[in-house]
N, C-alpha and C positions, 0 to 999 in steps of 0.2 A: 494634143495639148492646144492651148489657145495661141493667139497671135503673139502674146508676150511669152515666148518660150525660152529655153535654155540658151540658144544661140544669141537671142536678143540680150539676155542678161550678161552673157560673156562679153558682148560688144560694149555694153554700158560699163562693165568692170574695166575693160581696156581703156575706155575714155577717161574713167575716174583715175586710173593709174597714170595716164598721160597728164591729166590735170594736176595730179599730185607732184609729178616730176617737174612740171612747169612752175608750180608754186614753190617747190624746193629751190629751183634755180632763182626765183624771185627773191626768196629769203636770202640766198647767198649774195645776190646782186645788191640788195638793200644793205646788207652787212658791209659789203665792199664800199658802197657809196658813203655810208655812215663813217667808215674808217677814213676815207679820203677827206671828208669834211672836217673830221676831228684833227687831221694833220695840217689842213690848209689854213689860210687866213680867214676863210669863211667860218671857221670854228667859233669866232666871236659872235656870230649872228644867232641870237637865241631863238628867233622865229624860225629860221631855217633848221636849226637843231630840233625844234619841236615838231616841225613838219616831217622830217626824216624819221624821227622816233614814232610818230603817228603812223606813217607809212609802213614802218617796220612791224608795228603791232598788227596792222591790218593784214599784212602778208602772212604773218605767223598765224593769225586767226584763220585765214583761208587755208593754210597748210593743215591745221588741225581739223578743220571741217572736211577737207578732202580725205584725210586719213580715216575719219569716222565714216564717211560715205563709202569708202572702199571696204571697210570692215562690214558694214551693213549689207553691201551688195554681195560680199562673199558668203555671209550667213544666208541671204536669200537664195543664192545659187545652190548652196548645200541643201536647203529646204526643198527647192524645186527638183533637185536630183532625187531626193528621197521620195517625193510625191510621185515622180515619174516611175521610179522602181516599184512603188506600191501599185500604181495603176497598171504597169506591165504585168505584175504578178496576178492582179485581180482579173485582167483580161483573159487569163487562161481558163476562167470559169464562166459558166452561163447560168442565169437564174432559171431554175427548173421547178415546175410544180410537181409535187409528189402525189401519189394516189390518195394520200390522206388529206390533200388539199393544202398542205403547208408548202412553203417555198424554201429551197436550199440553193446554194451555189455549187453546181456540179462541175467537176473537171471536164473540159471539152475533150472529146475523143481524140482529136488530132494533137492535143497537148500531153497526152498520157505518157508517152515515152516509156521509161522503166518504172514509173510510179504505178502503184495499184490504183484502180479507179476509186475515187472518193468524192465526198462533198464537204464543203466548209460551211460554217455558220454565218448566215447573212447578217445577223445582229452583231456578232463579233467583228465581221469584216467592216461594218460601219464604224467600229471603234478602233480600226487599224490593227486588228488582231487576226491571225491566220490560224483558226482552230478547226481541226478535222473532226467531223461528227463521228460519234461512236455508237455501236449498238449497246443497249442497256436491257438486261433481262427483266421482263415484266411478269413472269410466272406463266405456268401452263404452256411452256414451249414458245412463248411469243417474246419478241424483242421490239423495242422502240428505238428510233434514231434520235440521239440527244447530243447536245453540246456539253462537253465536260467542263467548259469554262463558265458559261452563263446559265447552264442547265436548261436551256430551251429544249422543249420536246417537239420533235418534228413528226410524230405519229408512228403508227404501226409499221414495222419493217418486215413483217412476215415471221416465219419461224426460223429463218436463216440469218445470222447476224451480219453477213458480208454483202448483202444486196442493198446498195444505197440508192437505187433509182427511185 
C-alpha cells in the first residue's frame, strides 16, 4: 500500500476521537460557566451573556464537526480495509499470456493449496469481481475458455475442458 495506509488512518481516527472528547469537555465547561454567570451578579451583563452564548455555539459546532470527521474517517478506514482485502486476493494471481495470445489472471502455483488450478477474468477483476473462467464447448471436440459473467472469450482451450494454461 502507499504511505497513507491503514495504520496512519487508525492514528488519525484516534486523534479525531481525542479531539471529540476534548470538545465534549469544552461543551460541558461552557455549560458550567454559563450556569455560573446566570446565578451570579454578572447575569445582568447582556454583553457577557452574549459572549458566553456565542462561545457555547462555537464549541457545539466544533463538537458536531469532530463527530462528522470521526464518522468520515471510520468510513474511509472501512473502504481501505476492503481495498486491502481485494488487493491481497488479487495478489494470489499473475497475469499470464495464453497460447491463443489472450491474457488471463492465473492462480500462482504457490497459492493453490486445496483449490484446483484456475484462472479468473482480468476484465471482471478490474470491475472488482472474482469470476473463474470456464470451458465452453465450441463443437467438434473443442473448448474455448470464457468468462461466464462478461462473456469474454479467451481462445481455444484444446479439446480438454480442464486445462486453463
